[in-house]
Chimera marker file (.cmm) of the C-alpha trace (Angstrom):
<marker_set name="trace">
<marker id="1" x="0.000" y="0.000" z="0.000" r="1" g="1" b="0" radius="0.5"/>
<marker id="2" x="1.242" y="3.480" z="-0.798" r="1" g="1" b="0" radius="0.5"/>
<marker id="3" x="2.435" y="5.212" z="2.369" r="1" g="1" b="0" radius="0.5"/>
<marker id="4" x="3.585" y="8.662" z="3.465" r="1" g="1" b="0" radius="0.5"/>
<marker id="5" x="7.242" y="9.184" z="4.504" r="1" g="1" b="0" radius="0.5"/>
<marker id="6" x="6.440" y="9.381" z="8.241" r="1" g="1" b="0" radius="0.5"/>
<marker id="7" x="4.926" y="5.870" z="8.115" r="1" g="1" b="0" radius="0.5"/>
<marker id="8" x="8.455" y="4.485" z="7.729" r="1" g="1" b="0" radius="0.5"/>
<marker id="9" x="9.924" y="6.573" z="10.570" r="1" g="1" b="0" radius="0.5"/>
<marker id="10" x="13.676" y="5.999" z="10.852" r="1" g="1" b="0" radius="0.5"/>
<marker id="11" x="13.694" y="2.865" z="8.654" r="1" g="1" b="0" radius="0.5"/>
<marker id="12" x="16.207" y="2.656" z="5.829" r="1" g="1" b="0" radius="0.5"/>
<marker id="13" x="14.360" y="2.997" z="2.513" r="1" g="1" b="0" radius="0.5"/>
<marker id="14" x="15.721" y="1.366" z="-0.636" r="1" g="1" b="0" radius="0.5"/>
<marker id="15" x="15.085" y="2.700" z="-4.146" r="1" g="1" b="0" radius="0.5"/>
<marker id="16" x="13.693" y="-0.194" z="-6.188" r="1" g="1" b="0" radius="0.5"/>
<marker id="17" x="12.359" y="1.490" z="-9.335" r="1" g="1" b="0" radius="0.5"/>
<marker id="18" x="12.190" y="4.750" z="-11.284" r="1" g="1" b="0" radius="0.5"/>
<marker id="19" x="9.042" y="5.027" z="-13.419" r="1" g="1" b="0" radius="0.5"/>
<marker id="20" x="9.526" y="7.395" z="-16.322" r="1" g="1" b="0" radius="0.5"/>
<marker id="21" x="5.893" y="7.465" z="-17.453" r="1" g="1" b="0" radius="0.5"/>
<marker id="22" x="2.651" y="7.854" z="-15.518" r="1" g="1" b="0" radius="0.5"/>
<marker id="23" x="1.132" y="4.683" z="-16.998" r="1" g="1" b="0" radius="0.5"/>
<marker id="24" x="4.175" y="2.690" z="-15.866" r="1" g="1" b="0" radius="0.5"/>
<marker id="25" x="4.001" y="4.196" z="-12.344" r="1" g="1" b="0" radius="0.5"/>
<marker id="26" x="0.302" y="3.397" z="-12.003" r="1" g="1" b="0" radius="0.5"/>
<marker id="27" x="0.863" y="-0.197" z="-13.134" r="1" g="1" b="0" radius="0.5"/>
<marker id="28" x="3.688" y="-0.652" z="-10.614" r="1" g="1" b="0" radius="0.5"/>
<marker id="29" x="1.561" y="0.846" z="-7.823" r="1" g="1" b="0" radius="0.5"/>
<marker id="30" x="-1.118" y="-1.753" z="-8.564" r="1" g="1" b="0" radius="0.5"/>
<marker id="31" x="1.429" y="-4.608" z="-8.565" r="1" g="1" b="0" radius="0.5"/>
<marker id="32" x="2.943" y="-3.534" z="-5.220" r="1" g="1" b="0" radius="0.5"/>
<marker id="33" x="-0.445" y="-2.858" z="-3.595" r="1" g="1" b="0" radius="0.5"/>
<marker id="34" x="-1.950" y="-6.163" z="-4.784" r="1" g="1" b="0" radius="0.5"/>
<marker id="35" x="1.082" y="-7.992" z="-3.340" r="1" g="1" b="0" radius="0.5"/>
<marker id="36" x="0.652" y="-6.234" z="0.024" r="1" g="1" b="0" radius="0.5"/>
<marker id="37" x="3.887" y="-4.218" z="0.044" r="1" g="1" b="0" radius="0.5"/>
<marker id="38" x="4.167" y="-0.915" z="1.893" r="1" g="1" b="0" radius="0.5"/>
<marker id="39" x="5.982" y="1.528" z="-0.380" r="1" g="1" b="0" radius="0.5"/>
<marker id="40" x="6.769" y="5.193" z="-0.809" r="1" g="1" b="0" radius="0.5"/>
<marker id="41" x="6.591" y="6.934" z="-4.155" r="1" g="1" b="0" radius="0.5"/>
<marker id="42" x="8.028" y="10.413" z="-4.656" r="1" g="1" b="0" radius="0.5"/>
<marker id="43" x="8.657" y="12.579" z="-7.699" r="1" g="1" b="0" radius="0.5"/>
<marker id="44" x="12.316" y="13.335" z="-8.349" r="1" g="1" b="0" radius="0.5"/>
<marker id="45" x="14.662" y="14.280" z="-11.181" r="1" g="1" b="0" radius="0.5"/>
<marker id="46" x="16.623" y="11.867" z="-13.334" r="1" g="1" b="0" radius="0.5"/>
<marker id="47" x="18.808" y="12.375" z="-16.382" r="1" g="1" b="0" radius="0.5"/>
<marker id="48" x="17.370" y="11.059" z="-19.647" r="1" g="1" b="0" radius="0.5"/>
<marker id="49" x="17.941" y="11.037" z="-23.376" r="1" g="1" b="0" radius="0.5"/>
<marker id="50" x="20.734" y="9.518" z="-25.435" r="1" g="1" b="0" radius="0.5"/>
<marker id="51" x="21.720" y="12.324" z="-27.783" r="1" g="1" b="0" radius="0.5"/>
<marker id="52" x="20.232" y="15.323" z="-26.013" r="1" g="1" b="0" radius="0.5"/>
<marker id="53" x="20.562" y="14.735" z="-22.261" r="1" g="1" b="0" radius="0.5"/>
<marker id="54" x="17.995" y="16.508" z="-20.135" r="1" g="1" b="0" radius="0.5"/>
<marker id="55" x="16.608" y="16.447" z="-16.623" r="1" g="1" b="0" radius="0.5"/>
<marker id="56" x="13.206" y="14.821" z="-16.366" r="1" g="1" b="0" radius="0.5"/>
<marker id="57" x="10.787" y="14.036" z="-13.562" r="1" g="1" b="0" radius="0.5"/>
<marker id="58" x="10.008" y="10.435" z="-12.642" r="1" g="1" b="0" radius="0.5"/>
<marker id="59" x="8.245" y="8.495" z="-9.915" r="1" g="1" b="0" radius="0.5"/>
<marker id="60" x="10.811" y="7.001" z="-7.526" r="1" g="1" b="0" radius="0.5"/>
<marker id="61" x="9.596" y="3.890" z="-5.669" r="1" g="1" b="0" radius="0.5"/>
<marker id="62" x="11.063" y="2.951" z="-2.292" r="1" g="1" b="0" radius="0.5"/>
<marker id="63" x="10.485" y="0.060" z="0.130" r="1" g="1" b="0" radius="0.5"/>
<marker id="64" x="11.805" y="-0.690" z="3.616" r="1" g="1" b="0" radius="0.5"/>
<marker id="65" x="15.153" y="-2.481" z="3.615" r="1" g="1" b="0" radius="0.5"/>
<marker id="66" x="13.675" y="-5.782" z="4.849" r="1" g="1" b="0" radius="0.5"/>
<marker id="67" x="11.171" y="-5.789" z="1.937" r="1" g="1" b="0" radius="0.5"/>
<marker id="68" x="13.809" y="-5.096" z="-0.711" r="1" g="1" b="0" radius="0.5"/>
<marker id="69" x="14.623" y="-8.674" z="-1.884" r="1" g="1" b="0" radius="0.5"/>
<marker id="70" x="10.967" y="-9.750" z="-2.095" r="1" g="1" b="0" radius="0.5"/>
<marker id="71" x="9.905" y="-6.508" z="-3.792" r="1" g="1" b="0" radius="0.5"/>
<marker id="72" x="12.673" y="-6.841" z="-6.401" r="1" g="1" b="0" radius="0.5"/>
<marker id="73" x="11.636" y="-10.438" z="-7.099" r="1" g="1" b="0" radius="0.5"/>
<marker id="74" x="8.036" y="-9.269" z="-7.563" r="1" g="1" b="0" radius="0.5"/>
<marker id="75" x="9.170" y="-6.556" z="-9.988" r="1" g="1" b="0" radius="0.5"/>
<marker id="76" x="11.122" y="-9.054" z="-12.090" r="1" g="1" b="0" radius="0.5"/>
<marker id="77" x="8.199" y="-11.520" z="-12.110" r="1" g="1" b="0" radius="0.5"/>
<marker id="78" x="5.877" y="-8.684" z="-13.176" r="1" g="1" b="0" radius="0.5"/>
<marker id="79" x="8.063" y="-7.572" z="-16.090" r="1" g="1" b="0" radius="0.5"/>
<marker id="80" x="9.815" y="-4.601" z="-14.460" r="1" g="1" b="0" radius="0.5"/>
<marker id="81" x="13.595" y="-4.163" z="-14.320" r="1" g="1" b="0" radius="0.5"/>
<marker id="82" x="14.462" y="-3.108" z="-10.739" r="1" g="1" b="0" radius="0.5"/>
<marker id="83" x="16.725" y="-0.132" z="-10.156" r="1" g="1" b="0" radius="0.5"/>
<marker id="84" x="20.363" y="-1.119" z="-9.709" r="1" g="1" b="0" radius="0.5"/>
<marker id="85" x="23.031" y="1.040" z="-8.098" r="1" g="1" b="0" radius="0.5"/>
<marker id="86" x="26.501" y="1.417" z="-9.585" r="1" g="1" b="0" radius="0.5"/>
<marker id="87" x="27.974" y="-1.191" z="-7.215" r="1" g="1" b="0" radius="0.5"/>
<marker id="88" x="25.351" y="-3.904" z="-7.921" r="1" g="1" b="0" radius="0.5"/>
<link id1="1" id2="2" r="1" g="1" b="0" radius="0.2"/>
<link id1="2" id2="3" r="1" g="1" b="0" radius="0.2"/>
<link id1="3" id2="4" r="1" g="1" b="0" radius="0.2"/>
<link id1="4" id2="5" r="1" g="1" b="0" radius="0.2"/>
<link id1="5" id2="6" r="1" g="1" b="0" radius="0.2"/>
<link id1="6" id2="7" r="1" g="1" b="0" radius="0.2"/>
<link id1="7" id2="8" r="1" g="1" b="0" radius="0.2"/>
<link id1="8" id2="9" r="1" g="1" b="0" radius="0.2"/>
<link id1="9" id2="10" r="1" g="1" b="0" radius="0.2"/>
<link id1="10" id2="11" r="1" g="1" b="0" radius="0.2"/>
<link id1="11" id2="12" r="1" g="1" b="0" radius="0.2"/>
<link id1="12" id2="13" r="1" g="1" b="0" radius="0.2"/>
<link id1="13" id2="14" r="1" g="1" b="0" radius="0.2"/>
<link id1="14" id2="15" r="1" g="1" b="0" radius="0.2"/>
<link id1="15" id2="16" r="1" g="1" b="0" radius="0.2"/>
<link id1="16" id2="17" r="1" g="1" b="0" radius="0.2"/>
<link id1="17" id2="18" r="1" g="1" b="0" radius="0.2"/>
<link id1="18" id2="19" r="1" g="1" b="0" radius="0.2"/>
<link id1="19" id2="20" r="1" g="1" b="0" radius="0.2"/>
<link id1="20" id2="21" r="1" g="1" b="0" radius="0.2"/>
<link id1="21" id2="22" r="1" g="1" b="0" radius="0.2"/>
<link id1="22" id2="23" r="1" g="1" b="0" radius="0.2"/>
<link id1="23" id2="24" r="1" g="1" b="0" radius="0.2"/>
<link id1="24" id2="25" r="1" g="1" b="0" radius="0.2"/>
<link id1="25" id2="26" r="1" g="1" b="0" radius="0.2"/>
<link id1="26" id2="27" r="1" g="1" b="0" radius="0.2"/>
<link id1="27" id2="28" r="1" g="1" b="0" radius="0.2"/>
<link id1="28" id2="29" r="1" g="1" b="0" radius="0.2"/>
<link id1="29" id2="30" r="1" g="1" b="0" radius="0.2"/>
<link id1="30" id2="31" r="1" g="1" b="0" radius="0.2"/>
<link id1="31" id2="32" r="1" g="1" b="0" radius="0.2"/>
<link id1="32" id2="33" r="1" g="1" b="0" radius="0.2"/>
<link id1="33" id2="34" r="1" g="1" b="0" radius="0.2"/>
<link id1="34" id2="35" r="1" g="1" b="0" radius="0.2"/>
<link id1="35" id2="36" r="1" g="1" b="0" radius="0.2"/>
<link id1="36" id2="37" r="1" g="1" b="0" radius="0.2"/>
<link id1="37" id2="38" r="1" g="1" b="0" radius="0.2"/>
<link id1="38" id2="39" r="1" g="1" b="0" radius="0.2"/>
<link id1="39" id2="40" r="1" g="1" b="0" radius="0.2"/>
<link id1="40" id2="41" r="1" g="1" b="0" radius="0.2"/>
<link id1="41" id2="42" r="1" g="1" b="0" radius="0.2"/>
<link id1="42" id2="43" r="1" g="1" b="0" radius="0.2"/>
<link id1="43" id2="44" r="1" g="1" b="0" radius="0.2"/>
<link id1="44" id2="45" r="1" g="1" b="0" radius="0.2"/>
<link id1="45" id2="46" r="1" g="1" b="0" radius="0.2"/>
<link id1="46" id2="47" r="1" g="1" b="0" radius="0.2"/>
<link id1="47" id2="48" r="1" g="1" b="0" radius="0.2"/>
<link id1="48" id2="49" r="1" g="1" b="0" radius="0.2"/>
<link id1="49" id2="50" r="1" g="1" b="0" radius="0.2"/>
<link id1="50" id2="51" r="1" g="1" b="0" radius="0.2"/>
<link id1="51" id2="52" r="1" g="1" b="0" radius="0.2"/>
<link id1="52" id2="53" r="1" g="1" b="0" radius="0.2"/>
<link id1="53" id2="54" r="1" g="1" b="0" radius="0.2"/>
<link id1="54" id2="55" r="1" g="1" b="0" radius="0.2"/>
<link id1="55" id2="56" r="1" g="1" b="0" radius="0.2"/>
<link id1="56" id2="57" r="1" g="1" b="0" radius="0.2"/>
<link id1="57" id2="58" r="1" g="1" b="0" radius="0.2"/>
<link id1="58" id2="59" r="1" g="1" b="0" radius="0.2"/>
<link id1="59" id2="60" r="1" g="1" b="0" radius="0.2"/>
<link id1="60" id2="61" r="1" g="1" b="0" radius="0.2"/>
<link id1="61" id2="62" r="1" g="1" b="0" radius="0.2"/>
<link id1="62" id2="63" r="1" g="1" b="0" radius="0.2"/>
<link id1="63" id2="64" r="1" g="1" b="0" radius="0.2"/>
<link id1="64" id2="65" r="1" g="1" b="0" radius="0.2"/>
<link id1="65" id2="66" r="1" g="1" b="0" radius="0.2"/>
<link id1="66" id2="67" r="1" g="1" b="0" radius="0.2"/>
<link id1="67" id2="68" r="1" g="1" b="0" radius="0.2"/>
<link id1="68" id2="69" r="1" g="1" b="0" radius="0.2"/>
<link id1="69" id2="70" r="1" g="1" b="0" radius="0.2"/>
<link id1="70" id2="71" r="1" g="1" b="0" radius="0.2"/>
<link id1="71" id2="72" r="1" g="1" b="0" radius="0.2"/>
<link id1="72" id2="73" r="1" g="1" b="0" radius="0.2"/>
<link id1="73" id2="74" r="1" g="1" b="0" radius="0.2"/>
<link id1="74" id2="75" r="1" g="1" b="0" radius="0.2"/>
<link id1="75" id2="76" r="1" g="1" b="0" radius="0.2"/>
<link id1="76" id2="77" r="1" g="1" b="0" radius="0.2"/>
<link id1="77" id2="78" r="1" g="1" b="0" radius="0.2"/>
<link id1="78" id2="79" r="1" g="1" b="0" radius="0.2"/>
<link id1="79" id2="80" r="1" g="1" b="0" radius="0.2"/>
<link id1="80" id2="81" r="1" g="1" b="0" radius="0.2"/>
<link id1="81" id2="82" r="1" g="1" b="0" radius="0.2"/>
<link id1="82" id2="83" r="1" g="1" b="0" radius="0.2"/>
<link id1="83" id2="84" r="1" g="1" b="0" radius="0.2"/>
<link id1="84" id2="85" r="1" g="1" b="0" radius="0.2"/>
<link id1="85" id2="86" r="1" g="1" b="0" radius="0.2"/>
<link id1="86" id2="87" r="1" g="1" b="0" radius="0.2"/>
<link id1="87" id2="88" r="1" g="1" b="0" radius="0.2"/>
</marker_set>
């Protein structure tokens, strides 16, 4: 279920996905909600474009650290490619 930041308190939140389109964000919200995950979604900037780089706004999806492995597995099984940091 989509939650507000204060729901998570001091918990470590892990970025699991950046949706670049509204339709994609809405589909992911449904997948996470139907699976019973608590998640936070916030708008933020990302860099996009191959030839002409520009800053764009996307929906950044976060889950609590203990939910990270299961949430990533759900994303993969649902056809999403989870966000990966540089060191992964």
